[in-house]
N, C-alpha and C positions, 0 to 999 in steps of 0.2 A: 710477033709471037701469036700463036693461035689461041682462039677462044674456045673453051671446052664446056659442053653442057654436062656438068658432073651430076650423076644420079645420086651419089652419096651425099653431096652438099645440097642437092636439089636447087642448083643455081648455075648460072653461066659464069665461069671463072677464067682468068687469064693463065695461060700455060706458064709454069714456073721454070726458070732457067738459072743455072748456077752463077751466071755473071751479071745478073740484073736484079732489080727489086721492083716487083709489081709493074706498074705502067710507066715507071721512070724511063726517060729516053736515053739516059746516060748509063753506061755500064759501071759496075762497082770500081773497076780498076781506073777508069777515066775520071770518075768522081774524085777518087783519092788523089789522082795525078793533078787535077786542077786545084784541089784544095791545098795541096802541099806547095804548089807554085804561088797560090794566092797568099800564102804566109810570107813569101819572099818579095813578091811584087805587089803593086796595087791591083785591085780587081779589074780595073779597066785595062791595065797593061797585060795582065794575064789573058784576058779575053782577046786582045789584039794579037798577042804573040802566038796563040794557038788557034786563031781564026774561029772563034766561037763568040757567043754573046755574053754581055754582062750578066744577064739573067741566069745563064747556065752556070757561070762561076758562083753566083749567089746561091743557086740551088745546091751546088757541090759543097760549098762551105757550110750551108745550113744543115745538110745531111750529116756531114762529119761532126759538127759541133753538137747536134742533137744526139747522135750516137754516143759521143764522149760524155755528155752530161748525164745521159741515162745510165751509163756504166761507170760513172765516177765513184771512187771509194775515198771518203774523206780520211779514214784512219785516225791516228793520233795527231791532233793539232795543238802544238805547244804555244805558239805566238801568232797573233794576227795584227795587221796594221790597217787602219781605215782612214780614208782621205777622200776629198772630193776634187773633181776637175771640171772645168767649164768646157762644154762641147758646142755651145752656140753663143753668138754675140748678144742674145737677148736674155742673159743671165740664167741660162739653163745649165744645170749641173748634173753630174753623175756621182753616185756613191760607189766607191770601189773598195772592196775588202780583199786583202792579200794574206796568204799564209807566208810568214817570214821566219820560219824555223831556221836553225843554223844549217840544216842539210837540205831543206826544201823551200823554194820560193815560187809561188804561183798565184794566179788570180782565182779567187773563190766565188766572188759575187759582184754582179753589176746591177746597181739599183738606180731607178730613175728619180732624179731630184735628191736633195740632201736633207731629207726629212726623217722624223722618227719612224714613220711607217716603212720608209724605204730600207732603213738599217735593220728594222725588226724582221724584214723579209729574209735577210741572211740567216738569222737564228732559227727561223721556221724551216729553212732548207736543211741546215746541218743537224737540227734536233737538239733537245735538251741534254742528252747524254754526252755528245761531242762538245757542246758549249761548256758544260760543267768542268771539263778537263783542260780548258784553255788556261794557261798560266800567265801569259803576258799579253797586254793589249797596248798598242801605240796609236795615238790619235792626236788631233789638234784640240783647240779650246772651243770648238763649235758645240754649243749647249745641247742640241738634239743628240749628238753622238755621246756626250758625257752622260746624259740621262739613260740612254739604252744600255751603255756599258755598266753603269751602276746597277741596273735591273737584271741584266742577263749574265754578267761576268763579275759578280760581286766578290768572288774569291780570287780573281786574277789580279796581278800587279799591273796597275794602269800607269803607263809611262806617257807623259805629255811630250808632244812633238817638239824636239829641239829646233828643227828647221823653222817652224812657224813662230817660235819665240824670237829667234833672231830676225825673222822677216818682219814681225810686228815692231820690233825695236828699230829697225832700219826705217820703217814707215813713219814712226814717231820722230826720228831724227830728221827725216826729209820734210816733215810738216813744220818743224821748228825752223829749218833752213829757209824754206819757202816763205814763211811768215816774216822772218827777220829781213830777208832780202827785199820783200815788198816795202817794209817799213823804212829801210835805208834808202830805197829809191824815192819814196815820198818826201823824206827829209832832206834829200839832196846830198847824201853822204857818199863817200867813195864805194863803188860796188865791189867790195872785196870778195863777196860770196858768189859773184857771177861765174857760171860754168864750174861750180865746185860740187855739184851733186854727187857724181860718181867718185870724186876725190874723197868724199867723206863716207860713202857707203861701202867702198872696197876695204878689204882687210889690208893692213899696212904692208904685209909681206907680198901682196899682189900688186902693189903700186910700182910704176916705172920710176927710174931715177929722177926724171924731171918732175914727176908728180910728187915724189917725196920732198923735193926742195920746196915746191909750192905749198904743200901741206905744212911743212915746218914754218914757213912765213905766215900762213893763215892762223896757226895756233898761237901766235904772239898777240892776237887781238883778244880783247875782253868782250866776247860775244856769247849770247845764249847758245848759239849753234856750236861754238867751240866747247862749251861746258857739256852740252848734250853729247857731243862726239866723244869726249873723254869719259863720260859715264858709260857710254856704249862699249868703248874699248875696255874699260875696267871690268865690265860684266863678263867678258870672254874668259876671265880667269876662273869662273865657276866651273867650266868644263874640264879644268885640269885636276880637280879634286877627285879622290876615290872614295873617301868616307862620306856617307850621307850626313853625319853630324857636323863635320867641318864645312861641308858644302852648304848646309842649312844656316850655319852661323855667318858665312860669307854673304849668302843671299839676304839675310835679315839686315846685315850691316849696309849692304848696297841699297836696299829699299829705303832705309832710314836716311841715307845720304841723298837719294833722289827726292824724297819728300821734302827735304830742306832746300832743294835747288830752285824752287819757284818756277820750274819749267813744266807747264801743265801737260803737254803730250807725254813727257817722260814720267810724270807723276801718275798718269793714267796707266802706264805700263807697270809701274811699281805696285799699284793697287791690284792689278790683275795677277802679278806674281805672288802677292800675299794670299790672294784668294785661292790660287792653285798651287800653293807651296808644296803640299804633300805629293802631288802628281809630278812636279818637277824633280823632287828628290828621289822618286821611284827609279829614275834613270840610273842613279848611283846604287840604289838597293839591288837593281838587276845587274850590277857589276859592269855596266856599260855594254852588255852583250846585245841589247836590243835598242834600236833607235829608229828614227824616221828616215835615216839615210837609204835603207833598202826600199822603203815605200816611195821615196822621191825618185829613185832610180827606175822603179817599175812604172811610176807615173810618167816619166819621160818617154818610156817605150810605148805607153798607151797614147801619148800625144803624137808620137811619130806615126802610129797606126792610124790615128784620126787625120793627120795631115796628108797622108798618102791615100786617103779614101777615094778621091775623085768622084764625088757625087753621093755620098751617104746623106740621105735626107730624113731617115726615120731612125727612131731609137732601136728598132729591131736589127737593122743593118749594123749599127755601131756595136750593139751588144754581141752579135755573132763575131764581128771582126776582133773584138777585145778578147773574147773567150778563145778564139782560134789562135791568136798570137801569144797570149800570156797564160792561158789556162792549163797548159801541159796535159791535154785531154787524151784519152785512149782513142786510137783510130780503128775503124772497122777493118776486118781482114779482107784481102783481095785475092782473086783467083790467080793473079800473076802481077809482077812488078815491071815498070818501065826502066830500062837501063840506058 
């Protein structure tokens, strides 16, 4: 493209053409073409398939995502879900905020680390007006998230993450099993708990026939692990209730039973349930319309995007890839399309 000494601008400027932007070496159509394929393939595979460089694919994705974020319209957001995912082995986490309305699910925010400041950045982006109209919030028990939600969405119905409740209970059961298995080994007793981890953590309806027979034999023993397993299975009845009142009565009764069990990991779970009782029952007050199931599904897609990254080394690359895959952003117009 030619350089023009513009008398009106009193500067040397680059000739403007309808198919390109400034000094960018890729045309608008090719940028959009590469970005669309980068959503389906990894960036490395996209570069190899179309005989270009990884940097050109990155440039295309960055251009499309930047355009989409600048022209994004939040509109009415009824429900959001917040969760963290680990993106590096050195305990590095991302804070992801999703819109989980019944008609719309999309990624709204990617924050570095799972801190109060990271989550507050989301509310700075959407503004107080949009935040004040949020009716439902789904999250886990991570205290920084709970604090920000109480501050920014005090009028919203805060629903505690059902998935994480079950995950914490499975972790407590596994802790009981591991401790009792080690004790039995030290005392020279029959290792009846050997290779029983997934036998106890799986739901009964997901067990194979031979696993069901082995579980039936295991439940005949008077062990702490067996009692903890029965408590965990009894808790699943909570999700069958529809009334918050009756669900609350069941939860209180279950917590009292656990506190009398003398199984410390399960007692720790019961104390946490009592502390967050209101947030757990909000799931029923919302008529079970909103839960963490949608959030976990989107998290799985985010993890797939991270697994096929082929060389993402910076937060910026990961941020662009997640927005590109899950943000449902508006794309720039092109002079023509590839068929």
